[in-house]
N, C-alpha and C positions, 0 to 999 in steps of 0.2 A: 420899789416898783413891784406891782403884783403881776402874777402870771395870767395871761389871757390866751384864749384859743387863737391859733392862726386863722386868717381869713380863709373862707372856703375856696377851693380851686375853681377857677373860671373855665378850665379846660384849655386845650391848645388854641392858638389863634385860628380864626376862620378865614383869614386872608389867603387869597390865591392870586395875589397881585404880581408885579414884576419880581425878578429874582432878589434884588436888594431889599425891597420892602418885605418880602416873605422871610428872608433870612433874619432881618432885624426884628420882625415880629416874633419869630421863634426864640431868638436870643433874649429879647425883652421878657418873654414869657418865663423862661427858666431863671433869668435874673430876679424877677419878682418872686418866684417860688423860693429862692434862697433868702431874700430879704424878709419875706413873710414868716419864714421859720424862725428867724432871729428876733423878730419884733414881738413885743409883749411878754417876753421871758424875763424873769427876775435877773438882775445884773450878775449875781453870783452864779446862777445856773447857766447863763449864756457864756460865762468864762470857764466853767468847769469842764475838764477833759472828760469826754464820754467813752474814750477807748484808751488802750495802753500806750498808743503812740503820742497821746497828749492833745489830740485834736478836739477843739471846742467849736461851738457854733460861731462865736465871734472870730475865732482863728480862721475858720473857713471864709467868712466875709472879708477879713483882712487880706487873705491870700487872693481871693477873687478881685479885690480892689487893685492889688498889685498886678494881677494878670491883665486886667483891663488896661492899665497904664503901660505895662510891658509891651503888649501886642499892638495896641492902637496908637499910643503916644510915642513910645521909645522906638519900636521896630518899624511900624508903618510910617509914621509921620517924621521920625528922626529927631524928636525933641529930647533934650536932656543929654548929659554926658555919660551917666552910668545907668544901667538897667535897674528897675525897682527890685527890691528884695521880695521874693515870692514866698517868704516864710509865713508861718501862722502865729507868730508871737504877737500878742496884744499888750501894749504897755499898760502899766497900772494907772497912769493918768488918763488913759483913753476910756471914755464911757461907751456903753453899748450904743447910745444915741449918736455919739461922735463917729464910731466905726461905721454905723449904717449910713450916716450922712456923707461920710467919705466915699462909701461905695456908690451911693446914688450920684454924687458929683462926678466920680470916675466914669460911670455909665453915661451920664449926660455928655461928657467930653468925648467919649468914644463914639457916641451916636452923631455928634456934630462932625467929627472927623469923617465918619462913613458917609454922612449926608453931603459933604463937600466933594466926594469922589464920584465921578460919573462913569468909572470903568472898574469893575470888580477884578479885572485881570491886572490892574496896576500893581506893581511890585512894592514890597516894603523897601524902605530906605536902607535898613540894616539887616544883615543875616541874624537869625534868632533861633531860639529853641535848642533842644539837645542836638539836632542835626546841624545847627549853625547854617541853615539854608535861607536863601532869599525866597520869601513866600509871597503869594498874591493876596490882595485884600479878601478875595473870595475864600481862600484857604484859611485866613485868619478868622473870618466870620464863622465858618463851619467848625474850626477848632474851638473857638470860644463857646459855641453852642454845646459841643461835646464836653468841654471842660466844665462849664457851668452846670450842665445837666448832671454830670457825674457827681459834682459836689452838692447839688440839690438833693440827690438821693442820700448822700451822707448826712445832710442837714435834716432830712426826714427822720432818720434813725436817731440822731443826737437829740432832736427835740422830743421824740417819744420817750427816750431814756430820761430826759430832764424832768418832764412834767406829765407824761402820758398822752400829750396831744398827738393825734394822728391825722392823716390827711393833710391837705395844704392849708 
């Protein structure tokens, strides 16, 4: 796989709709920023740790995939017995294409769950997070915007280190 420049940034969403639509638009915007940074990068470079902690672009995507499943599927919806592993380890058998496809599938499922909920004040089924607290869907959406945006910034730096690509 050859390295290609990430797509140009489209800028933040222009929507000023209802609360749920606005929160989802911003979450989708930062989700796409992360995916765009991981796309078009040679497999080896996408797996390479960019910092001493061992974080790689694919590791970030893998972590965010698990975070989507953890907050929307496991905590909010209550599906599954055990919480997803939030680690950043990508298996040797997993390709960059597979990791990105898994992320996009997790995002679709999360959006479907949010779409079915008519009250952002509705509580998660399970306590979750470091505080072990029951959170509202509103809190989960804002947290996922924060979490994903934070890692989008990390992805910007890792991509620039990998092949010099800057911007989105």
